[in-house]
N, C-alpha and C positions, 0 to 999 in steps of 0.2 A: 376647614381646613382641618388636617388630625397632627394633634403633635404624640410625639410615643415617646415613650421610655427606654431606656437602655437598663435592661436586666442583669445583672451577673449572675451566672450560674458557681453552685460548688463543684468540686469534683466528684460529688454520687451523686449529680443530674446530668440530664443530657439536655442542649439549649433548642435541640430537634424537640423533646418531649415535651418541653416544658410551651412551645410554642402550640403543639400542638394539644392540648392542656388551655393554655391559653385562651384558645378560636374553637372552644368544645360547647356545643350546644347548653352544659350544663353553668360555665362561667358567662359565657354571654347573657344565660338571665339572670343569673347573680349579679351583673354589671347593669343589667336594664334596670332591675331591681332598685337596685345603690344607686344611681345615678341621679345626679342632683340636677340643677339650672331650671331658670326660668323658662327657657325654649322647649318642648319635646323634640322636636327636629334638630336639638343641639345639644343632648345630652352630656355633661361633664361626667367624667370619672376621674375623681382626686386619688392624690396617694393613697391616703392610710384605707381607701377601697381595692385598689391593688395589693396592699401589704396583707390586709386582710382575709386575701382569696385563697380556700381553702382549694389545696391541688394534694391530689394522692401522689405518695412516691415513691416506689415500688425501689427495689434495691436494682441500683445502675444495669447493669445484667438483662434484670427483666423489662426496665425502661427501652434497653436495645430489642429485644425482644417485642416487645408490643411495635414500637414504631417499625422493622421488619415484618409482620404482619399488618401495620394499616398502609403501605409501601403495597405489600402482594395484594391488597382488597383493592387499592386503589387501581391499579395495572387492569385487573378483572372486571370492574367500571368499566374502563377505558375500552375494552375486549368486547365487555356487552356495546356498550353504546355505538361501536363500529359494527357490530353485528346487526343494531338495533338499524341505523343508519341506512346499509347494506339493504336490510329487509324494506324497509319504508322506497329506498327508488326498486329493485325489484319486484314488488307491490304497483307500483306507479307505472312502471314500465306493462307490467300483466294488462292492468284495468285498460291502460291504453289502445292496448292487443286487441284485445275481447271487445271493447267498442269499437275500435275502428273493424274488426272484422262483423260484428252486428248492423253495423250502419251500410260496410257496403253491398248486404245480402236483400 
Protein backbone atom coordinates (compact mmCIF):
# COMPACT_ATOMS: atom_id res chain seq x y z
CA UNK A 1 0.00 0.00 0.00
CA UNK A 2 1.31 3.44 -0.89
CA UNK A 3 0.68 6.55 1.10
CA UNK A 4 0.61 9.74 -0.89
CA UNK A 5 1.29 13.19 0.36
CA UNK A 6 -0.38 16.26 -1.03
CA UNK A 7 1.99 18.98 -2.16
CA UNK A 8 0.84 22.55 -2.44
CA UNK A 9 2.59 24.53 -5.16
CA UNK A 10 3.34 28.20 -5.07
CA UNK A 11 2.44 30.52 -7.91
CA UNK A 12 6.09 30.29 -8.99
CA UNK A 13 5.98 26.58 -9.70
CA UNK A 14 4.10 24.23 -11.96
CA UNK A 15 2.61 21.17 -10.26
CA UNK A 16 3.40 19.18 -13.41
CA UNK A 17 7.05 20.28 -13.28
CA UNK A 18 7.26 19.27 -9.62
CA UNK A 19 5.64 15.92 -10.41
CA UNK A 20 8.17 15.24 -13.17
CA UNK A 21 10.98 16.28 -10.82
CA UNK A 22 9.75 14.00 -8.03
CA UNK A 23 9.68 10.95 -10.31
CA UNK A 24 13.04 11.69 -11.90
CA UNK A 25 15.86 9.18 -11.58
CA UNK A 26 17.80 11.60 -9.36
CA UNK A 27 14.97 12.08 -6.89
CA UNK A 28 14.20 8.36 -6.84
CA UNK A 29 17.85 7.65 -6.03
CA UNK A 30 17.70 10.24 -3.23
CA UNK A 31 14.55 8.60 -1.82
CA UNK A 32 16.10 5.11 -2.04
CA UNK A 33 19.28 6.28 -0.33
CA UNK A 34 17.41 8.05 2.48
CA UNK A 35 14.48 5.68 2.95
CA UNK A 36 14.21 3.99 6.32
CA UNK A 37 12.52 0.91 7.63
CA UNK A 38 13.39 -2.60 8.65
CA UNK A 39 12.10 -4.23 5.51
CA UNK A 40 14.03 -3.70 2.27
CA UNK A 41 10.92 -4.30 0.14
CA UNK A 42 8.85 -1.69 2.02
CA UNK A 43 11.12 1.31 2.66
CA UNK A 44 9.55 4.35 4.27
CA UNK A 45 10.03 7.89 3.08
CA UNK A 46 9.05 10.23 5.88
CA UNK A 47 8.09 13.89 5.75
CA UNK A 48 11.58 15.29 6.57
CA UNK A 49 13.03 13.30 3.65
CA UNK A 50 10.43 14.75 1.31
CA UNK A 51 10.88 18.27 2.71
CA UNK A 52 14.65 18.05 2.19
CA UNK A 53 14.35 16.93 -1.43
CA UNK A 54 16.38 19.26 -3.63
CA UNK A 55 14.57 20.29 -6.80
CA UNK A 56 16.01 22.79 -9.25
CA UNK A 57 13.24 25.31 -9.77
CA UNK A 58 13.78 27.56 -12.77
CA UNK A 59 11.39 30.44 -13.53
CA UNK A 60 7.83 29.38 -14.36
CA UNK A 61 8.24 30.21 -18.04
CA UNK A 62 11.26 27.92 -18.26
CA UNK A 63 9.43 25.17 -16.34
CA UNK A 64 6.67 25.29 -18.95
CA UNK A 65 9.25 25.20 -21.78
CA UNK A 66 10.88 22.14 -20.17
CA UNK A 67 7.50 20.43 -19.83
CA UNK A 68 6.72 21.16 -23.48
CA UNK A 69 10.07 19.63 -24.49
CA UNK A 70 9.38 16.55 -22.34
CA UNK A 71 5.98 16.07 -23.98
CA UNK A 72 7.60 16.45 -27.40
CA UNK A 73 10.19 13.80 -26.51
CA UNK A 74 7.45 11.47 -25.23
CA UNK A 75 5.67 11.91 -28.54
CA UNK A 76 8.84 11.04 -30.45
CA UNK A 77 9.34 7.97 -28.24
CA UNK A 78 5.76 6.86 -28.94
CA UNK A 79 6.34 7.22 -32.69
CA UNK A 80 9.59 5.27 -32.47
CA UNK A 81 7.87 2.54 -30.46
CA UNK A 82 5.18 2.28 -33.14
CA UNK A 83 7.83 2.08 -35.87
CA UNK A 84 9.77 -0.59 -33.97
CA UNK A 85 6.65 -2.71 -33.52
CA UNK A 86 5.78 -2.28 -37.19
CA UNK A 87 9.32 -3.29 -38.20
CA UNK A 88 9.14 -6.38 -35.98
CA UNK A 89 5.86 -7.39 -37.59
CA UNK A 90 7.24 -6.80 -41.08
CA UNK A 91 10.43 -8.77 -40.37
CA UNK A 92 8.44 -11.69 -38.95
CA UNK A 93 6.24 -11.71 -42.04
CA UNK A 94 9.32 -11.58 -44.28
CA UNK A 95 11.01 -14.44 -42.39
CA UNK A 96 7.86 -16.56 -42.68
CA UNK A 97 7.66 -15.87 -46.41
CA UNK A 98 11.33 -16.74 -46.94
CA UNK A 99 11.01 -19.94 -44.91
CA UNK A 100 7.83 -20.92 -46.72
CA UNK A 101 9.51 -20.42 -50.09
CA UNK A 102 12.63 -22.31 -48.96
CA UNK A 103 10.67 -25.33 -47.75
CA UNK A 104 8.36 -25.46 -50.76
CA UNK A 105 11.30 -25.94 -53.14
